[in-house]
C-alpha positions in Angstrom: -37.7 3.5 32.7 -35.6 2.8 29.6 -32.4 2.5 31.6 -34.2 0.1 34.0 -35.4 -2.0 31.1 -31.8 -2.1 29.6 -30.4 -3.2 32.9 -33.1 -5.8 33.3 -32.2 -7.2 29.8 -28.5 -7.4 30.8 -29.4 -9.0 34.1 -31.6 -11.6 32.2 -28.6 -12.4 30.0 -26.6 -13.3 33.2 -29.5 -15.4 34.5 -29.4 -17.3 31.2 -25.7 -18.1 31.5 -23.7 -15.0 30.4 -20.6 -14.8 32.7 -17.6 -12.7 33.6 -15.8 -16.0 34.1 -16.0 -16.0 37.9 -19.0 -16.8 40.0 -18.2 -14.0 42.6 -18.0 -11.3 40.0 -21.1 -12.6 38.2 -23.0 -12.3 41.5 -21.6 -8.9 42.2 -22.5 -7.7 38.7 -26.1 -8.9 39.3 -26.3 -7.3 42.7 -25.1 -4.0 41.2 -27.7 -4.2 38.4 -30.5 -4.9 40.9 -29.5 -2.1 43.2 -29.3 0.4 40.2 -32.7 -0.8 38.9 -34.3 -0.3 42.4 -32.7 3.2 42.6 -34.1 4.0 39.1 -37.6 2.7 40.1 -37.6 5.0 43.2 -36.1 8.0 41.4 -38.6 7.6 38.5 -41.4 7.7 41.1 -40.5 11.4 41.7 -41.5 12.4 38.2 -45.3 12.2 38.6 -44.9 13.9 42.0 -42.1 16.3 41.0 -43.6 19.6 42.1 -44.9 18.3 45.5 -41.6 16.4 46.2 -39.5 19.5 45.4 -41.7 21.7 47.6 -41.6 19.2 50.5 -37.8 18.9 50.3 -37.4 22.7 50.1 -39.5 23.0 53.2 -37.0 20.7 54.9 -34.2 22.9 53.5 -32.9 20.1 51.4 -32.0 20.2 47.7 -34.0 17.3 46.1 -31.7 17.3 43.1 -29.0 15.8 45.4 -31.2 13.0 46.8 -29.8 9.5 46.1 -30.7 7.2 49.0 -33.7 5.1 47.9 -34.9 4.6 51.4 -35.0 8.3 52.2 -36.7 9.1 48.8 -39.2 6.4 49.4 -40.0 7.8 52.9 -40.5 11.3 51.6 -42.5 10.2 48.6 -44.9 8.3 50.9 -45.5 11.4 52.9 -46.5 13.3 49.8 -48.4 10.7 47.8 -49.2 7.4 49.5 -50.1 6.0 46.0 -46.6 6.7 44.5 -45.5 3.0 44.3 -45.9 1.3 41.0 -49.2 -0.6 40.7 -48.6 -3.7 38.6 -51.5 -4.7 36.4 -52.5 -7.4 34.0 -53.8 -6.1 30.6 -56.8 -7.7 28.9 -57.9 -6.7 25.4 -61.7 -6.3 25.0 -62.2 -5.0 21.6 -60.0 -3.3 19.0 -57.8 -0.7 20.8 -59.8 -1.2 24.0 -58.1 -2.6 27.1 -59.1 -3.5 30.6 -56.6 -3.6 33.5 -56.8 -5.7 36.7 -54.4 -5.3 39.6 -51.9 -8.1 40.0 -52.4 -9.9 43.3 -48.9 -11.4 43.8 -45.6 -12.3 42.1 -44.2 -8.8 42.3 -41.9 -7.0 44.8 -43.9 -5.1 47.4 -42.5 -1.9 48.7 -41.0 -3.7 51.8 -39.5 -6.4 49.6 -38.0 -3.8 47.3 -36.3 -2.0 50.2 -35.0 -5.3 51.6 -33.5 -6.2 48.2 -32.0 -2.7 48.1 -30.3 -3.2 51.5 -29.2 -6.7 50.6 -27.6 -5.6 47.4 -25.9 -2.7 49.1 -24.4 -5.1 51.7 -23.3 -7.6 49.0 -21.4 -4.9 47.1 -18.9 -4.4 50.0 -15.9 -6.6 50.5 -16.2 -8.9 53.5 -14.2 -7.8 56.5 -12.0 -10.8 57.3 -12.4 -10.0 61.1 -16.2 -10.1 61.1 -18.2 -13.2 61.7 -20.3 -12.5 58.6 -20.0 -15.6 56.5 -20.2 -16.2 52.8 -23.3 -15.1 51.0 -25.7 -18.0 50.7 -28.6 -18.3 48.3 -27.3 -15.5 46.1 -28.4 -17.1 42.8 -31.9 -17.8 44.1 -32.1 -14.2 45.5 -31.0 -12.7 42.2 -33.4 -14.8 40.2 -36.4 -14.2 42.4 -35.7 -10.5 42.8 -35.3 -10.1 39.0 -38.7 -11.9 38.5 -40.3 -9.7 41.2 -39.0 -6.5 39.7 -40.1 -7.5 36.2 -43.5 -8.5 37.5 -43.8 -5.1 39.2 -42.7 -3.0 36.2 -43.9 -5.0 33.2 -47.2 -3.1 32.9 -48.0 -0.8 35.8 -49.8 2.4 36.8 -48.3 5.3 38.6 -50.7 7.7 40.4 -50.3 11.4 39.8 -50.3 13.5 43.0 -51.7 16.6 41.4 -54.6 14.8 39.8 -56.0 11.8 41.6 -58.1 10.9 38.5 -55.1 10.5 36.3 -52.5 7.7 36.1 -49.5 7.0 34.0 -49.7 3.6 32.3 -46.2 2.2 31.6 -45.5 -0.8 29.4 -41.9 -1.8 29.9 -42.0 -3.6 26.5 -44.7 -2.5 24.1 -45.7 -5.6 22.1 -45.5 -3.8 18.8 -42.3 -1.8 19.2 -40.5 -3.5 22.1 -39.9 -0.1 23.5 -40.9 1.4 26.8 -44.4 3.0 26.3 -45.9 5.6 28.6 -49.5 6.8 28.3 -51.7 9.0 30.5 -55.0 7.6 31.5 -58.0 9.3 33.1 -60.8 7.6 35.0 -64.1 7.7 33.2 -65.9 7.7 36.5 -63.9 9.7 39.1 -65.9 8.1 41.9 -64.6 4.6 41.1 -61.5 3.1 42.6 
């Protein structure tokens, strides 16, 4: 998550006007950062599902340590743990050192939107074939900005469900308010019968 945060910080700098000096290379730099962030989000989703993911890939006679394609990893994670995708939440403090979390309803990238962004970034990183009828990229700056905002909203504060223990989640703060570092904590349900 730290690498994702660092890439998000650099991407934000470009959204605020930092430049390579050329619009095309600025856009390509941003597409690359978004794609890498998406890959990191997907790869980090393996961690809480590591043993089950490794076993499933071994049963397919595949070496999970060589997996790189976010779409394939996503597909396989979904088979193992349907709750693998980050669950963005809003934190509310209700007492000293006591917090309550509500699910975000919108404003973040859904799994489908994340995959679409992954594909779009991959396509944007290839040179245009002069013989194709694929025109210039349109709306790149809007796409970059909205995707950045959607990823940040997804990751800012989120839960990850643990495959091996359905009553446990990892709570991840991308920027702890005190230290400005990535903060990860394990949380257990008080009432295992609640949602």
